[in-house]
Structure formats: structure tokens, C-alpha cells
C-alpha positions as CSV (number, residue, x, y, z in Angstrom):
1,M,0.0,0.0,0.0
2,S,2.9,2.3,0.9
3,Q,4.5,1.7,-2.5
4,L,1.2,2.4,-4.3
5,W,0.7,5.6,-2.4
6,Q,4.3,6.7,-3.2
7,W,3.7,5.9,-6.9
8,F,0.4,8.0,-6.8
9,V,2.2,11.0,-5.3
10,G,5.1,10.6,-7.7
11,A,2.7,10.5,-10.7
12,I,1.0,13.7,-9.6
13,E,4.4,15.4,-9.2
14,T,5.6,14.1,-12.6
15,G,2.3,15.3,-14.2
16,L,2.7,18.8,-12.6
17,E,6.3,19.1,-13.7
18,W,5.4,18.1,-17.3
19,S,2.5,20.5,-17.4
20,R,4.6,23.3,-16.0
21,A,7.2,22.7,-18.6
22,V,4.6,22.8,-21.4
23,T,2.6,25.8,-20.1
24,G,5.4,27.6,-18.5
25,S,3.3,28.3,-15.4
26,A,3.1,26.4,-12.1
27,G,-0.4,27.8,-11.5
28,L,-1.7,26.7,-14.9
29,S,-0.3,23.2,-14.3
30,I,-2.4,23.0,-11.0
31,I,-5.5,24.3,-12.8
32,L,-5.1,21.7,-15.6
33,F,-4.5,19.0,-13.0
34,T,-7.7,20.0,-11.2
35,V,-9.8,20.0,-14.4
36,L,-8.5,16.6,-15.3
37,V,-9.4,15.3,-11.8
38,R,-12.9,16.7,-12.1
39,L,-13.4,15.2,-15.6
40,V,-12.4,11.8,-14.3
41,L,-14.9,12.2,-11.4
42,L,-17.6,13.6,-13.7
43,P,-19.8,10.4,-14.0
44,L,-19.7,9.9,-10.2
45,T,-20.5,13.6,-9.6
46,I,-23.4,13.7,-12.0
47,S,-24.9,10.6,-10.4
48,Q,-24.6,12.2,-7.0
49,M,-26.2,15.4,-8.2
50,R,-29.1,13.6,-9.8
51,S,-29.6,11.7,-6.5
52,M,-29.6,15.0,-4.6
53,Q,-32.1,16.5,-7.0
54,R,-34.4,13.5,-6.4
55,M,-34.0,13.7,-2.7
56,Q,-34.9,17.4,-2.7
57,A,-37.9,16.7,-4.9
58,L,-39.0,14.1,-2.4
59,Q,-38.7,16.3,0.6
60,P,-42.4,17.3,0.8
61,E,-43.3,13.5,0.8
62,V,-40.6,12.9,3.5
63,E,-42.2,15.6,5.6
64,R,-45.6,14.1,5.1
65,I,-44.4,10.7,6.2
66,Q,-42.7,12.2,9.3
67,K,-45.9,14.0,10.2
68,K,-48.0,10.9,9.7
69,Y,-45.8,8.7,11.8
70,R,-44.7,11.4,14.3
71,D,-45.4,9.0,17.2
72,N,-43.5,6.1,15.5
73,P,-40.0,7.2,14.4
74,Q,-39.1,3.6,13.4
75,K,-42.1,3.4,11.1
76,A,-41.3,6.8,9.7
77,N,-37.7,5.8,9.0
78,E,-38.8,2.6,7.3
79,A,-41.3,4.5,5.1
80,I,-38.6,7.1,4.1
81,M,-36.0,4.5,3.3
82,K,-38.6,2.7,1.1
83,L,-39.4,5.9,-0.7
84,W,-35.7,6.6,-1.3
85,R,-35.1,3.1,-2.6
86,E,-38.1,3.4,-5.0
87,N,-36.5,6.6,-6.4
88,N,-32.9,5.4,-6.4
89,V,-31.8,7.9,-3.8
90,N,-28.8,7.3,-1.7
91,P,-28.4,9.9,1.2
92,A,-24.7,9.2,1.6
93,S,-23.9,9.7,-2.1
94,G,-23.5,13.4,-1.6
95,C,-20.3,12.8,0.4
96,L,-18.6,10.4,-2.0
97,P,-17.1,12.9,-4.6
98,L,-15.8,14.9,-1.7
99,L,-14.3,11.9,0.1
100,V,-12.6,10.8,-3.1
101,Q,-10.9,14.2,-3.4
102,F,-9.4,14.1,0.1
103,P,-6.6,11.6,-0.8
104,I,-6.0,13.6,-4.0
105,L,-5.7,16.8,-2.0
106,Y,-3.2,15.1,0.4
107,A,-1.2,13.7,-2.4
108,L,-1.1,17.1,-4.0
109,F,0.1,18.6,-0.7
110,L,2.9,16.1,-0.6
111,A,3.8,16.6,-4.3
112,L,3.9,20.4,-3.8
113,R,6.8,20.0,-1.3
114,T,9.1,19.0,-4.1
115,F,7.3,20.7,-7.0
116,S,9.5,23.2,-8.9
117,S,6.9,26.0,-8.3
118,G,7.3,29.6,-9.1
119,A,5.4,32.9,-9.1
120,F,1.8,32.9,-10.2
121,L,-0.1,36.1,-10.5
122,W,0.4,37.8,-7.0
123,I,1.7,34.6,-5.4
124,P,5.5,34.3,-5.3
125,D,5.5,30.6,-4.5
126,L,2.5,28.2,-4.7
127,R,4.3,26.0,-2.1
128,A,3.8,28.7,0.5
129,R,0.7,30.4,1.8
130,D,-1.0,33.1,-0.2
131,P,0.6,36.4,1.1
132,L,-2.6,38.4,0.4
133,S,-5.1,35.7,1.5
134,I,-7.0,36.2,-1.7
135,L,-7.2,32.5,-2.6
136,P,-8.4,31.5,0.8
137,V,-11.2,34.0,0.6
138,L,-12.1,32.8,-2.9
139,A,-12.1,29.2,-1.6
140,G,-14.7,30.2,1.0
141,V,-16.8,32.3,-1.4
142,T,-16.8,29.7,-4.2
143,T,-17.6,26.9,-1.7
144,Y,-20.7,28.9,-0.6
145,F,-21.9,29.4,-4.1
146,Q,-21.1,25.8,-5.0
147,M,-23.3,24.6,-2.1
148,K,-26.0,27.2,-2.9
149,T,-26.3,26.2,-6.5
150,S,-26.7,22.5,-5.5
151,M,-29.7,23.3,-3.4
152,T,-33.1,23.9,-5.0
153,T,-34.5,24.8,-1.5
154,V,-32.6,25.6,1.7
155,Q,-33.8,23.6,4.7
156,P,-33.3,25.1,8.2
157,Q,-30.5,22.6,9.0
158,Q,-28.7,23.4,5.8
159,R,-28.4,27.1,6.6
160,T,-25.8,26.3,9.3
161,M,-23.7,24.3,6.8
162,L,-23.9,27.2,4.3
163,V,-22.0,29.3,6.8
164,L,-19.9,26.7,8.6
165,M,-18.4,24.9,5.6
166,P,-17.2,28.0,3.7
167,A,-15.7,29.4,6.9
168,M,-13.8,26.1,7.5
169,L,-12.6,26.0,3.9
170,T,-11.4,29.6,4.2
171,F,-9.4,28.7,7.4
172,F,-7.9,25.5,5.8
173,A,-7.0,27.3,2.6
174,W,-5.3,30.1,4.6
175,S,-3.3,27.5,6.6
176,F,-2.0,25.4,3.7
177,P,0.0,26.1,0.6
178,A,-1.5,28.4,-2.0
179,G,-1.4,25.6,-4.5
180,L,-4.0,23.6,-2.5
181,A,-6.2,26.7,-2.3
182,L,-5.9,27.2,-6.1
183,Y,-6.9,23.5,-6.6
184,W,-10.0,24.0,-4.4
185,V,-11.1,27.3,-6.1
186,T,-10.7,25.7,-9.5
187,S,-12.6,22.6,-8.4
188,N,-15.5,24.8,-7.0
189,L,-15.7,26.8,-10.2
190,F,-15.9,23.6,-12.2
191,S,-18.7,22.4,-9.9
192,I,-20.7,25.6,-10.1
193,V,-20.6,25.5,-13.9
194,Q,-21.5,21.8,-13.9
195,Q,-24.4,22.3,-11.5
196,V,-25.8,25.3,-13.4
197,V,-25.8,23.2,-16.6
198,L,-27.4,20.2,-14.8
199,N,-30.0,22.4,-13.2
200,R,-31.2,23.4,-16.6
201,Q,-32.1,19.8,-17.4
202,P,-35.2,18.3,-15.9
203,A,-34.5,15.9,-13.1
204,P,-36.1,12.4,-13.2
205,A,-39.7,12.7,-11.8
206,P,-39.9,11.0,-8.4
207,A,-41.9,7.8,-8.2
208,G,-43.6,8.9,-5.0
209,P,-45.6,6.6,-2.7
210,A,-47.3,3.5,-4.1
211,P,-50.9,4.1,-5.1
212,A,-53.7,2.6,-3.0
213,G,-55.4,-0.5,-4.4
214,K,-54.1,-2.6,-7.3
215,G,-53.7,-1.7,-10.9
216,K,-55.3,1.3,-12.7
217,K,-58.7,0.9,-11.0
218,G,-57.2,0.8,-7.6
219,H,-55.2,3.9,-8.4
220,E,-58.3,5.7,-9.6
221,R,-60.2,4.7,-6.4
222,G,-57.3,6.0,-4.3
223,V,-57.3,9.3,-6.1
224,S,-61.0,9.8,-6.1
């Protein structure tokens, strides 16, 4: 496992050095690396976004179930899980693309230690912190808008995350090398554009709860 990890970090470092030699810019090499990572993760990310869209579309039905079984939480959970299964919704899927990026971020952090970095825009060295703290602020701002564009409605419990997550990312980006902050800002911008494009396409209609009765006649009796 250790050899595989060393190979992974070395591959990132080699790719960054090659890209820097071609573009003549350490910053552009990190941006290109970020875009490549996001393109590789694109199928997984689109699947996750579709799942989140379906989950948000089902929220009124979830609230109806919770109200109906307010005195029986176990029954409510069973009904909600059944509803999600019928609509191919996985509540944990939203974390997967982010979790996949954590090893990549750490590998990039290790690769930056030996990367032949140089000046990029106002940053003298991408291996050091941003001296003007512009990238950390951009990391927080783009994280906020990335989260906002992924939500069709903002639930009360999500408002806290809309403030907490960007604040945490701003602090982390300020504490770590500017190259990591550049990666995160580029990744967020990619996600925002991707989400805007996806939001313009109609999401699959939720199946909803099973109709009462059997067959078409049973459904008509349930509606009437």
C-alpha cells in the first residue's frame, strides 16, 4: 500500500512538472490537473447530483411521512427508506465525490513540497501560503456558491452548513500552501458551472408513494 501511495504522489508530481514545462506556469499546471481530476470524477459527480435532486424533490413527501408517523419514528424511517429506494436515492452519495478528493488533496500537498513551483499572479511561490489571502477568501466564497447552486431549496438545518463549511474551507486554505487553495477554487468553479448546466435539465420525476389499491382501477379509487 505504501508503494502504491508513493507511486500515486510521484505520478502527480511528474504530471505537474510536465504540465509546468509545457505551459510555463506552475499555476496553470495545477489548474489543468484540477480540471483533469474533475473530468475523471464527472460520472460519479453527475450521479450524485441527480440523487440529490431527487432527494430534494421528495422532501415534501418525506415531511408528510414524518408528520403521519410522528409518534412512531421507526415506522417513519422505514417508510422514508422505502421511498428513497423506490426513487434510487442514496443519502450518503453526496459525500462520495468529496471523500474521493481528500486523498488527491493530500497527495497534491505532498507533491507540492518537491514541486518546482514559481510565481503565479500575485503569489511568489505556490508551495507557501497566499501572502494576500485572496485565494483562501475565494475558496470560501466559491464553496458557498457551489453549495447554494446545488440546493433547490434551503432547509433550516442546511443554513448552518452554508455558513460553517465556507468558513472552515477559508481557514484551511489560509493555513495550507496556495497551490491547494488554487486547486479548491478551480474545483469549486468547475462544480458551479457543472451544477448550473445540470439544473437546466429536468430531473427524473420521483416515483412517489405507491398508489392505493391494485392496478389502474385501484389507483383511480385511491385518487377519487
